[in-house]
C-alpha positions as CSV (number, residue, x, y, z in Angstrom):
1,M,92.9,98.8,125.1
2,S,94.9,99.2,128.3
3,S,96.5,96.2,129.8
4,D,94.2,96.3,132.9
5,A,91.0,96.5,130.8
6,R,88.4,93.8,131.3
7,T,88.3,91.2,128.6
8,D,85.9,88.3,128.1
9,P,86.9,85.0,126.4
10,P,87.1,85.2,122.6
11,P,83.7,85.2,121.0
12,L,84.0,81.8,119.3
13,T,85.2,79.9,122.4
14,G,83.7,76.5,122.4
15,L,82.9,76.4,118.7
16,K,84.2,73.2,117.1
17,V,85.5,73.4,113.6
18,L,86.7,70.6,111.3
19,E,88.9,71.9,108.5
20,L,89.3,69.6,105.5
21,G,90.7,72.2,103.0
22,Q,94.1,72.8,101.8
23,L,96.2,75.8,100.7
24,I,94.4,79.2,100.9
25,G,90.6,79.6,100.7
26,G,89.3,77.1,103.2
27,P,92.3,77.3,105.6
28,F,92.1,81.2,105.7
29,A,88.5,80.9,106.8
30,G,89.6,78.4,109.5
31,K,92.4,80.8,110.6
32,V,89.9,83.6,111.1
33,L,87.6,81.4,113.3
34,G,90.6,80.1,115.2
35,D,91.9,83.6,115.9
36,F,88.6,84.3,117.7
37,G,88.6,81.3,119.9
38,A,87.2,78.4,117.9
39,E,88.8,74.9,118.3
40,V,90.0,74.1,114.8
41,I,91.0,70.6,113.9
42,K,92.8,70.5,110.6
43,I,92.8,67.3,108.6
44,E,96.0,66.8,106.5
45,P,97.2,63.9,104.4
46,P,99.9,61.8,106.1
47,G,103.4,62.3,104.9
48,Q,103.5,65.7,103.3
49,G,100.5,67.4,104.8
50,D,99.0,70.6,103.5
51,P,101.1,71.8,100.5
52,L,101.2,75.2,102.0
53,R,103.8,73.9,104.5
54,N,106.2,74.1,101.6
55,W,105.2,77.2,99.8
56,R,107.4,80.3,99.4
57,L,110.1,81.1,102.0
58,L,111.0,78.1,104.2
59,R,112.6,78.3,107.6
60,N,113.8,75.0,109.1
61,G,112.0,73.2,106.3
62,T,108.6,74.9,106.9
63,S,106.9,77.8,105.2
64,V,106.7,81.0,107.2
65,W,103.3,81.5,105.6
66,W,102.2,78.2,107.3
67,Q,103.0,79.8,110.7
68,I,100.3,82.5,109.9
69,Q,97.7,80.4,108.1
70,S,97.6,77.6,110.6
71,R,98.1,79.2,114.0
72,N,95.5,78.3,116.6
73,K,94.9,75.0,114.8
74,R,95.4,71.3,115.7
75,S,96.8,68.9,113.1
76,V,95.4,65.4,112.5
77,T,96.6,63.2,109.7
78,L,94.1,61.2,107.8
79,D,94.2,59.7,104.3
80,L,90.7,60.6,103.3
81,R,90.9,58.3,100.3
82,Q,90.8,55.3,102.7
83,P,87.4,54.1,104.1
84,E,88.8,53.9,107.6
85,A,89.9,57.5,107.5
86,Q,86.5,58.5,106.0
87,D,84.8,56.9,108.9
88,I,86.9,58.8,111.4
89,A,86.2,62.0,109.5
90,R,82.5,61.3,109.8
91,R,82.8,60.8,113.5
92,L,84.6,64.1,113.9
93,A,82.0,65.9,111.7
94,A,79.2,64.4,113.9
95,E,80.7,66.4,116.8
96,A,81.5,69.6,115.0
97,D,79.6,72.8,114.7
98,V,81.3,73.8,111.5
99,L,83.0,72.0,108.6
100,I,85.2,73.8,106.1
101,E,86.3,72.3,102.7
102,N,87.6,73.6,99.4
103,F,87.9,70.6,97.3
104,R,86.5,70.4,93.8
105,P,82.7,69.7,93.9
106,G,81.9,66.0,94.1
107,V,85.2,65.0,95.8
108,L,83.7,64.8,99.3
109,E,80.6,63.0,97.9
110,D,82.9,60.4,96.4
111,W,84.3,59.9,99.9
112,G,81.0,59.6,101.6
113,L,81.5,63.0,103.2
114,G,79.1,65.2,101.2
115,W,76.5,67.5,102.7
116,K,73.7,64.9,102.4
117,E,75.6,62.3,104.4
118,L,77.1,64.7,107.0
119,S,73.9,66.7,107.7
120,A,72.1,63.4,108.3
121,L,74.6,62.5,110.9
122,N,74.7,66.0,112.4
123,P,71.5,68.1,111.6
124,G,73.1,71.2,113.3
125,L,76.2,71.1,111.1
126,V,77.2,74.3,109.3
127,M,79.2,73.3,106.2
128,L,81.3,75.9,104.2
129,R,82.2,74.8,100.7
130,I,84.6,77.0,98.7
131,S,85.2,76.2,95.1
132,G,86.1,77.9,91.8
133,Y,82.6,78.1,90.4
134,G,80.2,76.9,93.1
135,Q,78.4,73.6,93.7
136,T,75.9,74.2,90.8
137,G,75.9,75.5,87.3
138,P,77.6,74.4,84.0
139,Y,81.1,75.2,85.3
140,R,80.9,73.4,88.6
141,D,83.3,70.6,87.6
142,R,86.0,72.8,86.3
143,P,89.1,73.3,88.4
144,G,89.4,76.8,89.7
145,F,92.1,78.6,91.6
146,G,91.9,82.2,93.0
147,V,93.6,83.7,90.0
148,I,90.9,82.3,87.7
149,G,88.2,83.6,90.0
150,E,89.9,87.0,89.9
151,A,89.8,87.0,86.1
152,M,86.2,85.8,85.8
153,G,85.0,88.1,88.6
154,G,86.2,91.1,86.6
155,L,89.2,92.2,88.7
156,R,92.0,91.1,86.3
157,H,90.5,93.1,83.4
158,L,90.8,96.3,85.4
159,S,94.3,95.8,86.8
160,G,97.4,97.3,85.1
161,E,98.0,100.1,82.7
162,P,95.7,100.9,79.7
163,G,96.7,98.9,76.6
164,R,99.1,96.6,78.4
165,L,98.9,93.1,79.8
166,P,96.6,92.9,82.9
167,V,98.7,92.3,86.0
168,R,97.6,90.2,89.0
169,V,97.5,91.6,92.5
170,G,100.6,90.4,94.3
171,V,98.7,88.2,96.8
172,S,96.0,85.6,96.5
173,I,93.2,88.1,96.9
174,G,90.5,85.9,95.2
175,D,91.0,83.1,97.7
176,T,91.0,85.5,100.6
177,L,87.9,87.2,99.5
178,A,86.2,83.9,99.1
179,A,87.3,82.9,102.6
180,L,86.0,86.1,104.2
181,H,82.6,85.6,102.4
182,G,82.7,82.1,103.8
183,V,83.3,83.3,107.3
184,I,80.4,85.7,107.0
185,G,78.2,82.8,105.8
186,I,79.3,80.7,108.8
187,L,78.4,83.4,111.3
188,L,75.1,84.0,109.6
189,A,74.2,80.3,109.7
190,L,75.3,80.0,113.3
191,Y,73.1,83.0,114.2
192,H,70.2,81.5,112.4
193,R,70.7,78.2,114.1
194,K,70.8,79.7,117.6
195,V,68.4,82.7,117.5
196,N,65.9,81.4,115.0
197,G,65.9,77.8,116.1
198,G,67.0,76.7,112.6
199,A,69.0,73.6,111.6
200,G,72.5,73.7,110.2
201,Q,73.0,74.5,106.5
202,M,75.5,74.5,103.7
203,I,77.2,77.6,102.6
204,D,78.2,77.7,98.9
205,V,81.0,80.2,98.0
206,A,82.4,80.5,94.5
207,L,85.7,82.2,94.1
208,Y,84.5,84.3,91.1
209,E,81.4,85.4,92.9
210,A,83.3,86.6,96.0
211,V,85.4,88.7,93.6
212,F,82.4,89.9,91.6
213,N,80.7,91.0,94.8
214,C,83.5,93.6,95.3
215,M,83.4,95.0,91.8
216,E,81.2,98.0,92.8
217,S,79.2,99.4,89.9
218,L,81.0,97.5,87.2
219,L,78.0,95.5,85.9
220,S,75.4,98.2,86.5
221,E,77.4,100.8,84.4
222,Y,77.3,98.3,81.5
223,S,73.6,97.6,82.1
224,A,72.7,101.3,82.3
225,A,74.8,102.7,79.5
226,G,76.8,100.0,77.8
227,V,80.0,101.2,79.5
228,I,82.8,98.7,79.8
229,R,85.2,100.0,82.4
230,E,88.8,99.6,81.3
231,P,92.1,99.5,83.2
232,A,93.3,102.9,84.5
233,G,96.6,102.2,86.1
234,S,97.0,103.9,89.4
235,A,93.9,106.1,89.0
236,L,90.4,105.3,90.0
237,P,88.0,105.9,87.1
238,G,85.0,108.2,87.9
239,I,86.7,109.6,91.1
240,A,89.1,112.6,90.9
241,P,91.6,113.5,91.9
242,S,92.8,110.2,93.3
243,N,96.1,108.8,92.0
244,A,99.8,108.1,92.7
245,Y,102.1,111.0,92.0
246,P,105.9,111.2,91.5
247,C,108.1,112.8,94.1
248,S,111.8,113.5,93.8
249,D,112.6,110.4,95.8
250,G,109.6,108.1,95.2
251,H,105.8,108.2,94.9
252,V,103.0,109.4,97.1
253,L,99.2,108.5,97.0
254,I,96.8,111.5,97.3
255,A,93.0,111.2,97.5
256,G,91.7,114.7,97.0
257,N,88.3,113.6,95.8
258,G,86.1,115.0,98.5
259,D,84.7,118.5,97.7
260,S,86.2,120.4,100.7
261,I,89.3,118.2,100.6
262,F,89.9,119.1,96.9
263,R,89.8,122.8,97.7
264,R,92.3,122.4,100.6
265,L,94.5,120.4,98.3
266,M,94.5,123.0,95.5
267,E,95.2,125.8,98.0
268,T,98.1,123.9,99.4
269,I,99.8,123.3,96.1
270,G,99.3,127.0,95.1
271,R,96.5,126.5,92.6
272,H,94.0,129.0,94.0
273,D,92.4,129.2,90.5
274,L,91.4,125.6,90.6
275,A,90.3,125.7,94.2
276,Q,87.9,128.5,93.3
277,D,86.7,127.1,89.9
278,T,83.0,126.4,90.3
279,A,83.2,123.8,87.6
280,L,85.4,121.7,89.9
281,A,83.2,122.1,92.9
282,N,81.9,118.5,92.6
283,N,83.2,115.2,91.5
284,E,81.4,115.2,88.1
285,G,83.2,118.3,87.1
286,R,86.6,117.1,88.4
287,V,86.3,113.8,86.6
288,A,85.9,115.7,83.3
289,R,89.2,117.4,83.9
290,A,91.0,114.6,85.7
291,S,94.1,114.8,83.5
292,Q,94.5,118.5,84.1
293,L,94.2,118.0,87.9
294,D,96.7,115.1,87.9
295,E,99.2,117.3,85.9
296,A,98.8,120.1,88.4
297,I,99.3,117.9,91.5
298,G,102.1,116.0,89.8
299,G,103.9,119.2,88.9
300,W,103.9,120.2,92.6
301,T,104.9,116.8,94.0
302,R,107.8,116.3,91.6
303,L,109.7,119.2,93.2
304,R,109.4,117.7,96.7
305,R,110.4,114.6,98.7
306,V,107.8,112.1,99.8
307,E,108.1,113.2,103.5
308,E,107.7,116.8,102.6
309,V,104.6,116.2,100.6
310,L,103.1,114.1,103.4
311,R,103.9,116.7,106.0
312,E,102.3,119.5,104.1
313,L,99.1,117.6,103.1
314,Q,98.6,116.0,106.5
315,A,98.8,119.5,108.0
316,V,95.6,120.5,106.1
317,S,93.9,117.1,106.5
318,V,94.2,115.9,102.9
319,P,94.3,112.0,102.8
320,C,97.7,110.9,101.6
321,G,100.2,108.2,102.1
322,R,103.4,106.5,101.0
323,I,103.6,103.1,99.3
324,Y,104.6,100.6,101.9
325,S,107.1,97.7,101.5
326,A,107.4,94.9,104.1
327,R,110.3,96.9,105.7
328,D,108.0,100.0,105.9
329,I,105.3,97.9,107.6
330,A,107.8,96.4,110.1
331,E,109.2,99.8,111.1
332,D,105.9,101.7,111.3
333,P,104.8,102.8,114.8
334,Q,101.1,102.7,113.9
335,Y,101.3,98.9,113.3
336,R,103.1,98.5,116.6
337,A,100.8,100.7,118.6
338,R,97.8,98.7,117.6
339,G,99.3,95.2,118.0
340,M,99.1,94.4,114.3
341,I,102.7,93.0,114.4
342,Q,103.1,90.2,116.9
343,T,106.0,87.9,117.7
344,V,105.4,84.2,118.1
345,T,107.6,81.3,118.9
346,T,107.2,78.5,116.3
347,R,107.2,74.8,117.2
348,D,110.9,74.8,116.2
349,G,111.7,77.5,118.7
350,D,112.2,80.3,116.2
351,M,111.0,83.8,116.9
352,L,108.9,85.2,114.0
353,E,106.9,88.3,113.5
354,V,103.4,87.7,112.1
355,P,100.3,89.8,111.4
356,G,98.2,90.4,114.5
357,I,94.4,90.0,114.9
358,T,91.8,91.9,113.0
359,P,89.1,93.1,113.6
360,Q,89.9,94.3,117.1
361,L,87.0,93.7,119.5
362,S,86.9,95.8,122.7
363,L,85.5,93.3,125.1
364,S,86.2,89.8,123.7
365,P,89.3,90.2,121.4
366,G,90.9,87.4,119.5
367,G,94.5,86.2,120.0
368,I,97.2,83.8,119.1
369,R,96.8,81.0,121.6
370,H,99.4,78.6,120.2
371,P,101.6,78.4,117.1
372,A,101.0,76.4,113.9
373,P,101.3,72.7,114.6
374,R,103.7,70.2,113.4
375,L,102.2,67.7,110.9
376,G,100.0,65.3,112.8
377,E,101.0,66.4,116.3
378,D,97.5,66.2,117.6
379,T,96.5,62.9,115.8
380,E,96.9,60.7,118.9
381,A,95.0,63.0,121.3
382,V,92.1,63.7,118.9
383,L,91.7,60.0,117.9
384,A,91.9,59.0,121.6
385,S,88.8,61.2,122.2
386,L,87.0,58.9,119.8
387,G,88.3,55.8,121.6
388,I,90.9,55.0,118.9
389,E,94.2,54.3,120.6
390,G,96.7,51.5,121.5
391,E,96.8,48.7,119.0
392,R,94.0,50.1,116.9
393,L,96.0,53.4,116.4
394,S,99.2,51.5,115.7
395,A,97.4,49.5,113.0
396,L,96.1,52.6,111.3
397,R,99.6,54.1,111.3
398,G,101.0,50.9,109.9
399,A,98.5,51.0,107.1
400,R,99.4,54.7,106.5
401,I,95.8,55.7,107.1
402,V,96.8,58.2,109.8
C-alpha cells in the first residue's frame, strides 16, 4: 500500500478486551486483537508479572519475546487470589466485550470469575477459554501445555525421521494454533452478537483439538483403510515429489508435485524420460515412485550451489526455496518490502526489530500503536476509571492486592 493511500481506523477499534491469561495461548490471542485496534487490558500478578517477561533472551532484564507478545496492551496488576482483586476484575469484566483466559478449568470458578458469574454481570460478554483438554470431558482437570496438545493432537507422532525419537517443532505451535482458533471463535461470537442480535457466549478451545484440526486426513485415512501415517522426515507422504534436497553448500526445498510443475522440473534437471513417462503424469503414479524421483532430483542438486538451484528452478516457475535462519529473515528484501519486520522502541528506550502485522488489510490495517508495558504501568489509570484512587488505591497497594 502506498503511503498516501486512504486508511480507516483498525477494524477492532473500540473493542474492550480483558486478558487474564499468562505465557502463550491466551496472550497470543490478545496480541492479535490488540494488533488490530482492540484495547487490551492485561491482568498480571503483582511483583513478577506474567512469567513470559523472564523467558528466553533478556534485554535489560525483560524478555525480548515479551516485547512482541504484549505490544498494544495495558498492564494492570491484581492478585486474583484476593477477594478485593476479584471484585475489581468483575467490574472490569462487566465493561468488557471480550475476556481471555487460559487457566486450568475450575480456577476462575474458584475465584468467582467463571462464565456463569461473569455472563450474569455482562450478558454480552464473549469469553475465550483456552486449556489443555477443554472445559468438559474426562481429561478436563489435567494440566496441559502446548507440547502435550501437540502430542495428543497427532503432530508429534509425525515429526522427525522414521524409526527415531519424534522431535518437537522449534516453537510453541500448539499454543499458537489454539490462540488462532480462539481468535476465530471471538470474531464469530462478536458477529453473532451484532448481526444476529445474539447474546455473548463462551468459546471453549482445547489445545489438542486445535492441533488435531490441522492434521488433514490423518484420522480419515485410518477410518477408511486402517492406515496409520508414520513420520517421513522432510518428505510429505502421499505427495510427490516434495522434499528437501542436498546441494553442495546446503539444502533446498523443492515442491514439484503439481502435474505441469513436475514436467518442467524433470525437463530442467535433464530427465526428459521422467517428464514424458505417462505413469508419472499424476500424483498417484509419482507417489508410487517417490524414492526414484527423490534420487533423480537429489543427484542434480548435489552438483550445484543453493543459489544456482533456486535460479534455474525459479526461471521455469518450479516452487523452491532455501531454509531460512533468523539472519536470513532479517536480511531478506521480501520481508522488508511488505513491512513484516518493524522496528520499535521499548519502554527502556532500546531499538528492537519485531515481526510486523499479519494479515495485511488494504483499508483498515493493524499496527503497533505502543510498545509492551512495564509491569503495572497502567494500574493507576485503569483503577481510577473505576473510581479507585487516592487512599483506597494506597491501601490496596499496601496489602499487595495491586
